[in-house]
N, C-alpha and C positions, 0 to 999 in steps of 0.2 A: 335433692336432685342435683346432679352435676350440671354446670353451666352449659356444656356442649349439648346435653340431652334436652335442656330447656330450649335452647336455640333451635335444635332440630325439630322439636314439637311445634314451636311457633312458626317455623318455615312451612311445616306441613299444613297447618291451619290456613296460613296466608295463601297457599297454593290453591285452596278451594274457594277463595273469595273472588268475585268478579272484579276485573280490572277497571279502574276509573276511565270514563270516556276520554278519548283524545280530542283536545280542542281543534275545532275546524279553523284552519288558517285563513279560510276565505270568508269567515263570518264577519260581518260588519260590527265594529265596536259600538257600544251604546253611545248615542249622540249626546254631547254635552249640552246642558241648558244654555240658552242665550242669557244675556245679562242686562240688568237695569241698574242705574246709579241714582240714588236718592241723595240730593245735595241740600244741606240745611244750614250752611254757614250764615251767621248774622253779624252785621257790623252796626246795627241799630237796635230797634225794639226786638226782643226775643219772645216768641210765643211759647207758652208752656205746653202747648198742644203738639209740639214737634215730635216728641217720642211716641205719642199716640198715632200721629200720621205715619211715621216710619213703620210702626207695628201693623197699621192698617194695610199699607202697601204690601208688606211681607205676607200678611194673612191672605190677602186677595190674590196675589200673583206669585207667591213663593213656589207653588206647584209647577209653574210654567217657566220661571226665570230664576237665575241666581241674582239675588238682590244685594247690592253693596250700598251701605250708607256711609257718608263721609261729610265732615265739615272742614276738610283740608283742601284748600284751593290747588295744592300741588298735584291733585289728580287730573287737573285740566291741562293735559299734554295731548298732542295728536295721537301718539301711540296708545295711550291709556283710554282716551275717549272712544277710540275705534273699537274697543271691546264691548261697547254698550249699544243696545237697540234704541234706548231712549234715556234721557237725563231728566229727572224730576226735580224741579226747584221747589222745595217744600218750605214755605214761609221764610225764605231767605230775606234779608234786609240789608240795605246800605251797599257800599262799594266793596265787593268781595273778591273780585278777580283783578289781577294786574294786567298790563298790556299784553304780555305773551300769552297769558291764560285766556284772555278775551279772544285773541287771534286764533288760538287752538279751538275754542268753542265755535267761532264763526266757521272755521274750516270743517268742523264736525257736521254742522248743519248743512253746509254746502255739499258735503259728500252723501247726504241723505239721512242724516241723523234726526232724532225726534226730541222734542222738548215738551214737557208737561209742567205747567206752572200752577201752583196751588196757593191761593190767598195772597200772602205778602210777597210772592214772586213779583207782584206788580209794584212793590215798594223797594225795588232792588235796582242798583246801577242806573240811577237817574241821570247821570252824566255820560252815559254810553248810548248814543242814539240808535245804533244797530240793535241793541237789546230792547230798547223801547219799541221798535218796530216788530221784533220777534214776539214779545209778550203781548203786544197789542195796545196797551194803555198803562200809564203810570198812576199809582195811588196818589190821591190828594188828601182826603180826610174820611171820616166815617161818623155816623151817628152812634148812639148807644146800641148795645146788643139788644135785639128784639125780634119778635116773630114778624115775618113779612110774607107776602104772596109773590112767588116766582112764577112768571108766565113763560112756559116752555114754547119757543117759537118753532123749533126744528126737532121733531121726535123721530127722525130717521137716522141720526148719528148714533154711533155705539155708546156714547156717554149720556144720551138723553132718551134712547128708545124705550127705556123702562120707566120713565118719569110720567106722572100725570100732566095734563096740559096746564093745570093750576096746582102748584106745589107749595104748600105752606111749610115753612121751617124757620128755625131760630138761628141767627148767626150775627156776626158783625159785618154790616153791608158796606163795602167800600164805595166811595165816590171817587171817580177817576178824573185826572186832569183834562182829559179829552175823551170824546166819544169814539170808540174804535170802529163803529159801524161804517162801512164803506171800504175799510182796509182788511176786515176779517169777516167771517161768516158767524153771525150771532146765533147762539143756541138758545139762550134764555135771557130774559130781562126782568127787572123788578117792577111790580105795580107800586109806584111811589105813593099812591094814595093810602097805602097800608103802612107807610113808614113815618115815624116821628123824627124830625130832624132833617139835616141837609141831604139832598138827593141831586140827581142830574136832570130833574125835570121829567117830562113825559116819556123820555127814551133813556132808559138806564140799563144798558147791557151788563150782565153779570157772569156770563159764560160764553166762550167763543172758540173758534179754531180757524186755522188757515194753513195752506201750503205756503212755505216761505223759503225762497232762495235755495231750492233744492231739497229742503227738509220739511218737517211738519211741526206745527206748534199748536198746542191746546192749552186753554187756561180756564180755571174756575175761580170765582171770587170767594167761594165758601171755604170753610176750614179753619176759622179762628178758634172755635171752641173745641175742647177735648171731646165733648159729646158728639160733635159732628162726625167723628171717625167711628162712632158706634151706630150711627143711623144707617139702616139697610139701604135706603134709596141714595143717600149721599155716597156711601161706599160703592154702590153699583155705578154711580156717576163717575167716580174717580177711576174705577176699574176700566170702564169703557174708554175714558179719555186717555189713560196711559196706554192701553192696548192700541188705540188709534195712533197715538204719537209714536209707538214702537213699530208701526206698520203692520200689526197683526190683525187689525180689524179695519176694513175699508170704510171710507166715507161713502155716502150714497153715490152710486154710479162708478165707483173706483174699484180697483183690484188690490188685494193685499200686496205689500211690498215683499220682494224676494229677500229671504233672510240672508242670502249670500251676497247681497248688493253692497253692503258696507265692508270696508276693509277691517281686518281683525288683527290684534296684536297678541302674541302668545303668552306673555308673562303677566302675572297678577301684580297689583300695586299695593305696597304695604300701608298706604294711607287710608285704605277702605277697611270697614269693619262689618 
């Protein structure tokens, strides 16, 4: 068949097909997901559960947020931090931010940003007093990994609403240099009669939250073991805490944070993965 005849036949068939719909210029584009940053840089002891923790956060919240994980402190700039609803310090240790990066993080919190600290986040930046007030208390020591009874004091918070009043689980139980009660709202404490080794006496907080200098800070002492990030209740505890830090789940008597309240920067940062 001659090429012109084929072309004519094809044109005739095409004429009988319905035309594709014309895009509506007024239709709103699909909303981009908000973002979370999981930061796990270490300058001291390194927990082998960090990859499990990153995977856990992604599994729990990846349907709701774009989740970036990084160990590069260069992501702590004002413009880059403004992209995130919350920053999760996942078993960070030691001095991990320089002076400019610390200033950027302070500014982020002052603008309404959220902080969620897991386990060794309390063993981080011991010489930065502002961070100590943000996280609530610094790590001092710990007894051996063991099962203990956690008494949940406040079951109205998004990170504890699903927990039993008495919660038995196995972890490495941090002893802190000071008791944060009085400067934070304690969510759960350890029944130290169930622990072998050093404790904080009769009042041993292990999870807490507070509004802090314009932002939000939540902390849990759990999360040393890989197994922690497979436990349904501990996973739900983390999910609720991160959502509260991100302003997506209100504390009792509060309203969710407006997602447009924080400034945003348009460009991605190559240091996140």
